[in-house]
VOGU-3710 file (C-alpha; in Angstrom, 3 decimals, decimal comma):
1> qarnlqmklm> 65,026/37,064/-60,432  64,683/40,839/-60,897  62,235/40,941/-57,973  64,752/39,149/-55,718  67,436/41,651/-56,670  65,065/44,541/-55,964  64,180/43,142/-52,522  67,859/42,633/-51,664  68,662/46,191/-52,717  65,801/47,661/-50,687
11> ksieifdyln> 67,053/45,892/-47,547  70,477/47,540/-47,921  69,281/51,146/-48,361  68,854/53,546/-45,446  67,109/56,899/-45,930  67,515/59,808/-43,498  65,649/63,104/-43,266  68,334/64,883/-41,250  71,702/64,049/-39,721  73,923/66,209/-37,577
21> gqqfgalmrk> 77,564/66,549/-38,600  78,812/63,724/-36,398  76,104/61,312/-37,573  76,718/62,287/-41,188  80,454/61,657/-40,885  79,956/58,249/-39,267  77,600/57,121/-42,012  79,871/58,491/-44,712  82,803/56,472/-43,396  80,877/53,199/-43,649
31> stlvishaga> 79,155/53,968/-46,970  80,200/52,805/-50,408  77,775/55,085/-52,291  76,459/58,487/-51,219  73,282/59,929/-52,722  72,934/63,569/-51,740  71,815/67,032/-52,696  74,409/68,936/-54,712  75,625/71,206/-51,929  79,324/72,017/-52,093
41> gsileslrme> 79,961/70,797/-48,532  78,391/67,401/-49,158  80,247/67,020/-52,441  83,617/67,977/-50,981  83,220/65,735/-47,933  82,267/62,767/-50,119  85,225/63,342/-52,430  87,580/63,784/-49,478  86,466/60,364/-48,210  86,812/58,905/-51,717
51> kqlfvvvndt> 83,169/57,788/-51,883  81,170/57,098/-55,013  78,790/60,016/-55,290  75,444/60,676/-56,937  73,894/64,099/-56,368  70,596/65,738/-57,275  70,899/69,336/-58,408  68,410/71,970/-57,244  68,456/74,263/-60,259  66,358/76,958/-58,568
61> lmhnhqleic> 69,109/78,096/-56,190  71,363/81,133/-56,734  71,678/81,190/-60,516  71,931/77,405/-60,741  75,269/77,261/-58,895  74,885/73,570/-58,024  74,845/72,636/-61,692  77,918/74,821/-62,241  79,706/72,789/-59,551  78,526/69,406/-60,825
71> rplakdkyly> 79,229/69,697/-64,551  83,041/69,797/-64,421  83,190/67,225/-61,608  80,984/64,845/-63,601  83,020/65,445/-66,746  86,139/64,380/-64,830  84,264/61,356/-63,388  84,307/62,528/-59,752  80,513/62,229/-59,431  77,280/61,514/-61,212
81> yspnva> 74,384/63,948/-61,077  70,779/64,426/-61,988  69,029/67,685/-62,724  66,318/68,848/-60,350  63,612/66,226/-60,059  60,975/68,546/-58,588
//
């Protein structure tokens, strides 16, 4: 039963290396969950569209600013985040 659920989930996931702004917006509108890097633009656009959001923080950038953005938003239940997975 777990294997069937895993196969069903895998069929519903699309992964993209790069999208231009128009492509990104179109996919965002039809998405129920967005998994993204923790860039401020991606976060704000997802929240503006009222999407469930999971972001991965890159803690090597500019004094860990992505984590500084994510912590209060996660505390207030606007998003979920993971520390850098590198």
